[in-house]
Backbone as a chain_set.jsonl record, in Angstrom:
{"seq": "MKQLNSVIVEGDFQHFTSKKGTLPMTFIVECNKQHFTISVKSDIIAEAVLKNKPKKVRIVGRLERYGHSVHVLAEHLEIKA", "coords": {"N": [[0.845, -1.192, 0.0], [0.606, 2.143, -0.911], [1.884, 4.949, 0.792], [0.409, 7.98, 1.939], [1.714, 11.16, 1.618], [1.365, 14.181, 2.37], [1.004, 17.646, 2.987], [-0.354, 20.676, 4.283], [0.487, 23.945, 4.905], [-0.321, 26.931, 6.341], [0.388, 30.223, 6.951], [2.32, 32.884, 8.504], [4.889, 34.376, 6.68], [8.207, 34.258, 7.682], [11.246, 34.47, 7.606], [14.152, 34.079, 5.452], [16.183, 31.162, 5.492], [18.243, 30.347, 4.047], [20.608, 31.357, 1.518], [19.286, 33.891, -0.475], [17.845, 33.219, -3.622], [19.32, 30.963, -4.266], [19.127, 27.499, -4.975], [18.568, 24.451, -3.222], [16.129, 26.597, -1.838], [15.395, 27.824, 1.377], [12.995, 28.689, 3.879], [11.229, 30.104, 6.704], [8.005, 29.508, 7.998], [5.474, 30.664, 10.092], [2.926, 29.22, 11.975], [0.246, 29.172, 14.04], [1.933, 29.641, 16.305], [3.895, 27.768, 15.846], [6.839, 26.861, 14.149], [7.697, 26.23, 10.819], [9.941, 24.744, 8.616], [10.42, 25.442, 5.31], [11.238, 24.046, 2.247], [12.351, 24.779, -1.007], [12.601, 23.637, -4.241], [11.944, 24.276, -6.752], [12.326, 26.467, -9.467], [10.299, 28.228, -10.273], [8.572, 28.546, -8.033], [10.421, 29.58, -6.204], [11.139, 32.011, -7.467], [8.653, 33.334, -7.316], [8.376, 33.735, -4.555], [10.615, 35.383, -4.01], [10.061, 37.592, -5.688], [7.514, 38.595, -4.857], [7.649, 38.987, -2.102], [6.127, 37.88, 0.224], [3.682, 38.226, 2.911], [1.855, 36.522, 4.093], [1.409, 33.07, 3.511], [0.352, 30.081, 1.788], [1.278, 26.832, 1.743], [1.483, 23.93, -0.124], [2.618, 20.732, 0.083], [5.05, 18.142, 0.686], [6.358, 16.049, 3.292], [9.815, 15.895, 3.963], [12.891, 14.389, 4.721], [15.811, 15.857, 6.025], [18.82, 15.179, 6.886], [18.914, 15.212, 10.3], [16.574, 16.537, 10.612], [13.188, 17.484, 9.666], [11.681, 18.792, 6.814], [9.259, 20.766, 5.022], [8.674, 20.111, 1.759], [8.031, 22.249, -0.715], [5.471, 22.11, -3.083], [3.507, 23.562, -4.179], [2.549, 26.952, -4.051], [0.731, 29.519, -2.532], [0.125, 32.932, -2.407], [-1.074, 34.871, 0.118], [-3.437, 37.484, 0.742]], "CA": [[0.0, 0.0, 0.0], [1.371, 3.38, -0.997], [1.556, 5.876, 1.874], [0.113, 9.356, 1.576], [2.625, 12.126, 2.219], [0.894, 15.474, 1.917], [0.838, 18.579, 4.093], [-0.695, 22.059, 3.957], [0.886, 24.875, 5.955], [-0.758, 28.297, 6.048], [0.817, 31.078, 8.045], [3.079, 34.103, 8.251], [6.258, 34.242, 6.198], [9.092, 34.835, 8.687], [12.534, 34.882, 7.047], [14.904, 33.075, 4.714], [17.248, 30.505, 6.245], [19.31, 30.079, 3.078], [20.906, 32.511, 0.69], [18.227, 34.167, -1.438], [18.138, 32.971, -5.017], [19.998, 29.695, -4.496], [18.28, 26.337, -4.762], [17.238, 24.616, -2.653], [15.918, 27.774, -0.996], [14.602, 27.492, 2.562], [12.489, 29.792, 4.675], [10.414, 29.729, 7.854], [6.612, 29.955, 8.065], [4.908, 30.485, 11.433], [1.512, 28.876, 11.976], [-0.177, 28.849, 15.417], [3.131, 29.681, 17.155], [4.808, 26.699, 15.443], [7.663, 27.261, 13.011], [7.908, 25.171, 9.848], [10.964, 25.018, 7.613], [9.919, 25.139, 3.968], [12.29, 23.923, 1.24], [11.864, 25.002, -2.367], [13.54, 23.189, -5.265], [11.4, 24.733, -8.029], [12.664, 27.846, -9.837], [9.075, 29.028, -10.377], [8.125, 28.889, -6.683], [11.451, 30.445, -5.619], [10.985, 33.343, -8.057], [7.428, 33.946, -6.785], [8.658, 34.189, -3.189], [11.546, 36.514, -4.075], [9.429, 38.73, -6.37], [6.343, 39.128, -4.16], [7.935, 39.24, -0.683], [4.816, 37.679, 0.861], [3.5, 38.3, 4.36], [1.161, 35.276, 4.439], [1.501, 32.088, 2.437], [-0.188, 28.729, 1.956], [2.173, 25.898, 1.087], [1.066, 22.542, -0.27], [3.83, 19.988, -0.209], [5.205, 16.857, 1.348], [7.425, 16.003, 4.272], [11.063, 15.335, 3.468], [13.924, 14.362, 5.757], [17.105, 16.459, 5.748], [19.661, 14.835, 8.024], [18.155, 14.915, 11.512], [15.366, 17.361, 10.681], [12.161, 17.267, 8.641], [11.222, 20.024, 6.176], [8.156, 20.648, 4.071], [9.112, 20.392, 0.399], [6.915, 22.966, -1.35], [5.079, 21.734, -4.437], [2.588, 24.599, -4.621], [2.583, 28.102, -3.155], [-0.264, 30.589, -2.726], [0.418, 34.143, -1.628], [-2.34, 35.351, 0.691], [-3.545, 38.944, 0.899]], "C": [[0.884, 1.246, 0.0], [0.913, 4.335, 0.097], [1.332, 7.278, 1.325], [1.064, 10.281, 2.324], [2.253, 13.496, 1.669], [0.654, 16.366, 3.127], [0.469, 19.954, 3.531], [-0.305, 22.909, 5.158], [0.456, 26.263, 5.515], [-0.363, 29.166, 7.227], [1.598, 32.283, 7.567], [4.492, 33.773, 7.787], [7.168, 34.942, 7.201], [10.392, 35.355, 8.082], [13.165, 33.726, 6.279], [15.946, 32.464, 5.631], [18.369, 30.056, 5.318], [19.549, 31.359, 2.292], [19.807, 32.685, -0.352], [18.702, 33.876, -2.856], [18.878, 31.681, -5.306], [19.044, 28.547, -4.195], [19.093, 25.217, -4.126], [17.184, 25.822, -1.724], [15.071, 27.344, 0.196], [14.182, 28.762, 3.281], [11.583, 29.251, 5.76], [9.023, 30.324, 7.704], [6.109, 29.661, 9.47], [3.412, 30.28, 11.327], [1.139, 28.439, 13.388], [1.005, 28.695, 16.362], [4.085, 28.512, 16.928], [5.568, 27.175, 14.207], [7.928, 26.05, 12.12], [8.983, 25.615, 8.861], [10.457, 24.531, 6.267], [11.114, 25.108, 3.02], [11.661, 24.058, -0.136], [12.95, 24.553, -3.338], [13.112, 23.654, -6.653], [11.779, 26.19, -8.283], [11.433, 28.747, -9.822], [8.6, 29.469, -8.997], [9.124, 29.841, -6.03], [11.336, 31.869, -6.156], [9.759, 34.059, -7.52], [7.662, 34.486, -5.375], [9.562, 35.417, -3.216], [10.896, 37.761, -4.664], [8.353, 39.391, -5.514], [6.568, 39.47, -2.698], [6.666, 39.096, 0.162], [4.834, 37.88, 2.365], [2.833, 37.025, 4.858], [1.211, 34.353, 3.235], [0.735, 30.821, 2.804], [0.701, 27.825, 1.1], [1.503, 24.53, 1.035], [2.323, 21.78, -0.662], [3.835, 18.639, 0.473], [6.372, 16.94, 2.318], [8.648, 15.328, 3.67], [12.123, 15.445, 4.551], [15.22, 14.968, 5.223], [17.989, 16.196, 6.95], [18.803, 14.436, 9.211], [16.872, 15.736, 11.62], [14.408, 17.018, 9.544], [11.702, 18.629, 8.136], [9.973, 19.718, 5.372], [8.712, 21.027, 2.705], [7.928, 20.973, -0.354], [6.71, 22.479, -2.784], [4.134, 22.759, -5.041], [2.614, 25.726, -3.592], [1.466, 29.066, -3.529], [0.142, 31.742, -1.846], [-0.917, 34.716, -1.195], [-2.297, 36.865, 0.863], [-3.62, 39.329, 2.355]], "O": [[1.795, 1.375, 0.817], [-0.286, 4.517, 0.313], [1.984, 7.701, 0.37], [1.195, 10.181, 3.544], [2.762, 13.919, 0.631], [0.164, 15.911, 4.161], [0.918, 20.342, 2.452], [-0.713, 22.632, 6.286], [0.829, 26.719, 4.434], [-0.731, 28.883, 8.367], [1.55, 32.656, 6.395], [5.2, 32.99, 8.42], [6.929, 36.1, 7.541], [10.613, 36.566, 8.05], [12.778, 32.567, 6.428], [16.532, 33.162, 6.458], [19.34, 29.447, 5.768], [18.786, 32.319, 2.392], [19.439, 31.729, -1.035], [19.814, 34.238, -3.24], [19.057, 31.326, -6.471], [18.246, 28.625, -3.261], [20.257, 25.059, -4.491], [18.092, 26.036, -0.92], [14.123, 26.575, 0.034], [14.897, 29.763, 3.296], [11.211, 28.078, 5.742], [8.869, 31.489, 7.335], [6.287, 28.557, 9.984], [2.71, 31.056, 10.679], [1.662, 27.44, 13.882], [1.073, 27.735, 17.131], [4.989, 28.289, 17.733], [4.996, 27.817, 13.326], [8.33, 24.987, 12.595], [8.935, 26.727, 8.335], [10.11, 23.361, 6.103], [11.913, 26.044, 2.996], [10.584, 23.524, -0.4], [14.084, 25.028, -3.271], [13.838, 23.449, -7.625], [11.579, 27.047, -7.422], [11.515, 29.903, -9.404], [8.261, 30.637, -8.805], [8.724, 30.803, -5.374], [11.426, 32.829, -5.391], [9.806, 35.267, -7.288], [7.195, 35.575, -5.041], [9.297, 36.392, -2.512], [11.149, 38.869, -4.194], [8.284, 40.618, -5.451], [5.754, 40.179, -2.105], [6.189, 40.069, 0.745], [5.869, 37.725, 3.012], [3.193, 36.501, 5.912], [1.073, 34.789, 2.092], [0.504, 30.533, 3.979], [0.85, 28.033, -0.104], [1.011, 24.037, 2.051], [3.007, 22.139, -1.621], [2.791, 18.07, 0.794], [7.255, 17.787, 2.184], [8.539, 14.326, 2.964], [12.237, 16.474, 5.218], [15.67, 14.641, 4.124], [17.913, 16.924, 7.94], [18.06, 13.456, 9.152], [16.159, 15.638, 12.619], [14.781, 16.344, 8.583], [11.373, 19.514, 8.926], [9.67, 18.561, 5.081], [9.175, 22.152, 2.517], [6.94, 20.281, -0.605], [7.643, 22.441, -3.586], [3.972, 22.826, -6.259], [2.693, 25.47, -2.39], [1.28, 29.389, -4.702], [0.466, 31.557, -0.673], [-1.781, 35.01, -2.021], [-1.237, 37.444, 1.1], [-3.714, 40.513, 2.676]]}, "num_chains": 1, "name": "protein.A"}
């Protein structure tokens, strides 16, 4: 049986944790006082974040392990008003 690996995070964009413009790009989103590390490997999503400088975002993605930590790998990004 194939396992489902899907997550939606909606919250406030906090700050970049990697150098802007380099892939994979990572940033922090705060949702209900919890901080989520978001990883972006897509040029299109990275450009949207850099161009729009969002305050609130909704990320649809999947969980991915990076060493001893778990990040959300963004597959879709919505910029909230």
